[in-house]
N, C-alpha and C positions, 0 to 999 in steps of 0.2 A: 504494500500500500504506500509506504514511504517513497519507494522508487518511482511508483506511478505518479505521485504528486510532484516529486522533484522534476520529472521529465515533462509534465504537462502544466506546471504552474504558470509558465509564461503565456502559452496560447490561451489558457483559460482566463487569465487576467485581462488579456487584450480583448477576448470575446466578451467578457463581462463589461469592459469599458465601451465596447461597440454597442452592446444592447443598451447601456446607460445613455449613450448619445442619441440612440433612436427614441428612447422614451422621453428624453429631454426635448428633442425636436417636436415630438407629438404633443407634449404638455405645454411648451412655451411658444411654439411656432417660430423660434429663432432658426434662421437658415444655416448658421454656423454649425449647429449641432447636427443638422441633416447632412451637411457636406462632410463633417468628420465621420459620420456613420458610413457614408459611401466609401470614403477613403480607407477607413479601417477594414470594412468588409472586403473591399477589393484586395487589400494587402494580405488579409488572412487567406483568402482563396488562392491568390497568386503564390504565397509562401508555401501553402500546403501542397499545391500541385508541383512546385519546384522541388520541394524536399522529397515528395513521393517518387518523382521521376529520376531523382539524382542517383539512386542506387539501381535503377533499371538499365538494361542494356549493357551491363558490365559482365565480363567473363573473367574468372579468377583461376589461375593455374598454379598449383603449389607442388613443387618437386623437392623431394628429399634427395640431395646429392650424396649424402652419407647415410648408410644404413647400419654400419658397424664401425665402432671406434673404441679406442682405449682411453682411459683417463689420461689427460694431458694432451690428447690430440684434439683437432678441431672438427666439429660437425658443421656441414654446409647445407644450406637450404635456399632455394631460389623461388621467388614469388613473382608472378606476372599478372598485372591487371590491364585489361584492354577495354577501351570505350568503343562500343560498336555503333553508337548513335552519333548524329551530328551535333546534338546538344552538348556543350562543354560542361565539365564538372569542376566547380570552383575549388572544392576541397573534399577529399575522401580520406577518412581516418581508418587505419587498419590496426585493430587491437588483437593481439595474439594471446591464446590461452594455453599454450604449451606448458608441460610440466618439466621440461628440461631446464635445469638451473642455469640462470644467466642468459637464457635464449631471448634476446631482445630484437624481435623482428617488427615491432610496431613502428608505424610512420604515418605521416600526413602528406598527401600529394594532391596535385591538381591535374586534371586530364582535359586536353583539348579535344576537338572533334576527331574521331577515329584514331586517337592517340593511344600509345601503350606505355606503361610504366613497369620497369623491372627492378627488382631488389634482391640482392644476395646477402644472406646473413651468415657470419662465421662465429661459432660459439665454441669456446674452449670447454671441453668436457671435464668437469671437476668431480663428478660423482658417478659411480657405476650404477647400473640398473637398466630397466626397460622403461623408456619414456615415449610419450606421444607428442608429435608436432602438430598442433591443432587441438580443438577447433579454433575458429577465429570469428571476429565480428567486424563488419564494415559499418562505419558510422558516417553520416552526412547530415546536411540540413539546408536551410534556405539562406539567402544573403542577409536577411534581417535577424537571423538567429532566433526565430520564433519556434520553429519546429525542428525536432531532432529525430531522424529516422535511423533504424538499425537493420542490418541483414545478417543473419547467422550463416556462417560457412562451416558445414559439418566435416569438411575434408580433414582427414586425420592420417598422418604417416607415423611410422614407428621407427625408433632408433634404439639399439642396444649398445650400452657403453660397458666395455669390458674393464676389468681391473688393469692397472699398469703391469708391464712385464719388465723384469730386470734381467739383463744378461749376466749369467753367473759364470765366473772365471773357473772355479774349481769346486766340484762337489761330487762325491761318489758315495753311493749306498753300498752296504755290505751285500755281497752276493750270497746265494744259497748253494750249498754243496751239491754237486751232481754225483751220479754213481761213479765209484772209483775215486772219489775225492777231488775231481777236477771242477773247475769253475769256468766262467765265461771267458771268451777270447781264446779258446783252445780249439785247434783243428779237430775235426771228427770225420769218421767215415760214414756217419749216418746223415740222412738228408734232414736239414733244419730250415727254417725260414730265412736264415742269414747266410748269404753267399759271400765268402771271403775273397776269392779270386778265381781265376781260370788257369788251367794248365793243359798240356798236351795229353791226348788220350793214351792210356796205358792198358795193356791186356788185362782183362778182369774187371775193368770199369763198367758200371751199369750204363745201358744206353739212355736211361731216363736222366742221367747226369750230364748229357751232352748239351753244351750251350750252342744252339744252332746259329745264332747271329754271329758270334765270334768265329764259328767254323766257316760260315759263308764268307766272312771278311778276310780270313787268313788262308783259306784253302786247306786247312788241316783240321782234323777232329780235335775239338777242345772240350774239356769237361769242367764242370763247376766244382770248386772246393768250398766246403761248408765249415762254419765254426759253431761251437756250442752256443746256443742262445742263453741269455740270462734265465736261469731256471726260476728265479723268484718273481712272482707277481708282486709288483710294488703298489701298495695301497696308501694313498695320502689320507690320513685320518685327521679331519679338520674339526676342531672343537668349536661348536657354535652355541654352547650353553650360555643362556642369557646372563646368569649370575657371575660368569667368569669374565665378562667384558668390562674393560675400563676405558672410559673416554676422557681425553685430556680436556678439562674445562679451564685450565690455567692460561691457555693461549700462548704458551711459550714457543711452540713449534708450528702452530697452525698457519700463521702468517707466512712462514717460509718453509712450507712442507717440502722435504727432500723428494717426495714422490708425487707432488701435485695433488695431494689428497685434500678434499674439502673438510674432512673430519679426521682428526688424529685419534685413533682408537686402536686397541688390541685387535678388534674385529677386522678393521681395514688392513692392518699389518699382516694378519693371518691369511686373509684372502689374497693379498699381494704375493705373499710367500708361496702359497699353494699354487698359484698360476705360474710363477716363475720357476719353481722347482719341477712342476709337471712338464713344462716345455723343455727344461734342461734334461730331464730323464728320458723324455721321448726322443730327444736328439741323440741320446746314447743308445737308442733302440731298446729301451726297457719297456716292458708292458706295465702301464700305469693305470690305476683305478683311483676312484675317489669315494670316500665314505664320510658322511656327515649327518648330523641330526638337527633339523630345524624344527618344524612342527611335527615331522615324522622322519623316519630314517630315509636318507637319499643315498643311493648306491650307483656308481658307474663301474661296471665290471672292467677289469684290467684288459687293456688292448694297447697295441703299439702302432696302429695305423695313424696316418696324419689326421684323419677326421676326429680322433680321440681328443686332440687339443681343442677343437671347436666345441665338442661336447662339454669339456671341462669349463671352458670360458663361458659358455651359455649358462651353465649351472652356477658358476661363481658370480656372474653378473647380477643375478637377482637374489642371491643368498643373503639372509639376514640372521643375525644372532638372536633368534627367538626360541632357541631350543629349551625344552623343559626336562632334558635328560643329561645329567652330568657325564663327563668323559669316562669315568670308571664304569658306569652302567652301560655305556655304549660299547666299551671294549669287551665287557663280559657278555653282553647280549649278542654281539657279532662274532664271538670267539669261535663258533663252529665253522665260520668261513675261513679262518686262518689256520694254516698248517706249517709244516716244516719247509714248504716251498713258497712262503710268504714273507715279504719284508714290509714292515710298517714304517711310514714316515709320519710321526705324530706332531701336529702343530697346535699348540695350546698356550694359554696364559693362566691356566687354572692352578691355584695354590692348594687344591684339595689333595691331601696325601693318600686318598684311596686309589687314585688312578695309577700311581706307580706300583701299588700292590697288585692291581688287576693286570698291569703289564708284566709283572714278575711271573704270574701264572702262565701267560702266553709264552714268555721266554723259556720257561721250563718245558714247553711242548715243542720247542725247536723253532719258534717264530723269531725272526730277527727284527730289530727295530733301530730307528734313529729318531731323535727328538729335537725339535726346534722349539725352545721355550721363549715366549715373548714376555719380557719382564714387565709385570703390571705396575710395579712401583715407579718405573721411569715415566709412566703415564699419569702418575698421581694416585695410584692405588694405595689402599691402606694395609692390605695383607702382606705379610713378610714371606717372600718366596724361599727363604733359606731352608726350611725343613723339607720342602718337596724337592729342592735342588740337591740336598744331601742324600735323599732317598734315590734320586736318579743316578747320582754318582756311584752309589752302592750296587747298582744294576750292571755297571761296566758296559754300557751301551754308548755309542756315539751320540753326543748331545751338544747343543749349541744354545747360547743365551743371546737374545736380540733385544737391544735397548731402543727406546724411542729416539728417532733422529740419527741412529747409526745406520751405516750402509749394510745392506744384507750380505754383500760379499765379505765385508769385514767381520760380520758376525759368524759367517760360515768358515772363516779362516782361523777362528779361535775356538777350539773345542772346549766344552765345559770342563772336561777332565782329560787333558793331554797326557801321553805317556811320560812318567817321571814327574808329573805335576800334581800337587795336592789340591783338593777342592777348596775353593775360596768362595764363600757365600757372597762376597761383595763384588 
């Protein structure tokens, strides 16, 4: 009701004054009031017709030039408004209702007869997620500012913003032992998905090992040599338990975030690490999967194909730390999935001492693990991580401690408990 009155208060006031002039002319016989009545009536009719027609004959084309982007990259959108009528448009206001942060595509333009206006917006993506570009509203009016007309544009495009990816210099997960005690990067006579090289055919080689393209190129029979694939399915276990998240409200790093993050929190650091580590491991030809618990368990089975990275990014883009299941319960609940051929990469900021105990049971079954612990105190958290870090050190698994504002590569270069080094809670 308030919006309706605000929008129509001016035309209603002028209409009331027009009626008053007519009544005054009838009651007093003064011609001035009658002239004012005709002038105001003509102005109201003219203004209404102008405002009504000002948004007719317009075609709007909205193009999303970017459908996928990472945090820190730019999303581009192009908008084209064309006037198909001979009537010029003095002013057209475009109001955008997109939910992409900092997406400012609103503008005011005038269009001549048969004229076209084109606008391209570039928006720096500062927050991951799935966003809509649109809808929008066209606003115009008459030259006297009496009437205001709007036209809703339902056109909606979608853009997905992935977390940023950090190129990792050095990081290796422990492999799982193969039969005979051998590990990956070993030659094998068995056929595996990993082709190491080609060589000349030797008597006894199977015909299904022949590499026909190389044979056609060289004119000699060439066979493929295989290497042992990493036996361990690597699962990134991402802790999204709501009570474990710490968000920096002090503003110490947000203004100059090293990773272009709109919000500095253990949640965003964990997702950034999961995406970067997944790409690094897939580049190493490891089979990588992802397990997390938001409102329910979400599992991506381990694969090594290129498409797996897109699956992981799509999942991480919309993931929120709304989980109601702590990391210890998730490890125990999914324990039947893990065996001696599984390596876990646990990313967490939880100071709950129960999850190292749950991990200890998995280690006893032959599961291997690596831990990336995001220090919650560096984000302003109140819980002391020293007890859980001491328990991690007792497990003798590779572990790393990541502080707010620290480079991920620097964190992965400094193990929590390096050989010959005693655990330091600080």
